[in-house]
C-alpha positions in Angstrom: -4.6 10.9 -44.0 -7.6 9.0 -42.6 -5.4 6.0 -41.8 -3.0 8.2 -39.9 -5.9 9.6 -37.9 -7.3 6.2 -37.2 -3.9 4.9 -36.2 -3.4 7.9 -33.9 -6.8 7.3 -32.3 -6.0 3.7 -31.7 -2.6 4.5 -30.2 -4.3 7.0 -27.9 -6.8 4.3 -26.8 -4.0 1.9 -26.2 -2.1 4.4 -24.1 -5.3 5.1 -22.0 -5.9 1.4 -21.5 -2.3 0.9 -20.5 -2.4 3.7 -18.0 -5.6 2.4 -16.5 -4.1 -1.1 -16.3 -1.1 0.2 -14.5 -3.2 2.1 -12.1 -5.4 -0.9 -11.5 -2.3 -3.0 -10.9 -0.9 -0.6 -8.4 -4.1 -1.0 -6.3 -3.6 -4.8 -6.1 -1.8 -6.5 -3.3 0.2 -9.8 -3.1 1.4 -11.4 0.1 4.1 -13.9 0.9 4.9 -15.7 4.0 7.4 -18.2 5.4 8.2 -20.1 8.5 4.5 -20.9 9.0 3.6 -17.2 9.0 6.6 -16.1 11.1 7.6 -13.7 8.3 4.9 -12.0 6.2 5.3 -9.5 3.5 2.8 -7.5 1.4 3.7 -6.0 -2.0 1.7 -3.7 -4.2 1.2 -4.6 -7.9 3.7 -1.8 -8.6 6.4 -3.8 -6.8 6.6 -1.7 -3.6 6.8 -3.2 -0.2 3.6 -2.2 1.7 4.4 -4.1 4.9 6.8 -6.6 6.5 6.1 -8.4 9.7 8.5 -10.6 11.6 7.4 -12.6 14.5 9.9 -12.0 17.4 10.2 -15.7 18.1 12.3 -16.1 14.9 14.7 -13.3 15.8 17.8 -15.1 17.0 21.0 -13.0 17.1 23.0 -16.2 16.8 21.2 -17.3 13.7 20.8 -14.3 11.4 21.0 -16.5 8.3 17.7 -18.2 9.2 15.9 -14.9 9.4 17.5 -13.8 6.1 16.3 -17.0 4.5 12.8 -16.6 5.9 12.6 -13.0 4.6 14.0 -14.0 1.2 11.4 -16.9 0.9 8.5 -14.7 1.9 9.6 -12.0 -0.6 10.1 -14.4 -3.4 6.6 -15.8 -2.8 5.1 -12.3 -2.9 7.1 -11.4 -6.0 5.9 -14.5 -7.9 2.3 -13.5 -7.0 2.9 -9.9 -8.3 4.3 -11.3 -11.5 1.2 -13.5 -12.0 -1.0 -10.4 -11.4 1.1 -8.5 -14.0 0.8 -11.3 -16.6 -2.9 -11.4 -16.0 -3.2 -7.7 -16.5 -1.1 -7.8 -19.6 -3.1 -10.7 -21.1 -6.3 -8.8 -20.4 -5.0 -5.7 -22.0 -3.7 -7.5 -25.0 -7.1 -9.2 -25.4 -9.0 -6.0 -25.2 -6.7 -4.5 -27.9 -7.3 -7.6 -30.1 -3.6 -8.6 -30.0 -4.3 -12.2 -29.1 -2.7 -14.2 -26.3 0.4 -13.0 -24.5 3.0 -15.8 -24.1 3.8 -16.6 -20.5 
């Protein structure tokens, strides 16, 4: 029975650390931009859009595709940064639990 108690205690610790890691990640921000800063986006570590700014000079009703491309590029940059934050958080969590490296 002692092993079961130890295992349950370790599982409880893992769950607490995971919850803290998720909360820490949600507090982080990642930004992306395109068009020399004409389009800027900020995402939270929890993958929510915090802000999106579009410079009015890039708004051309006759070239909607360009604006779509700029927004897509800025979003993809921010998403890549969030993924890097998540991998760093996961690697740190795995290390603190003695699980070794997390493949990237």
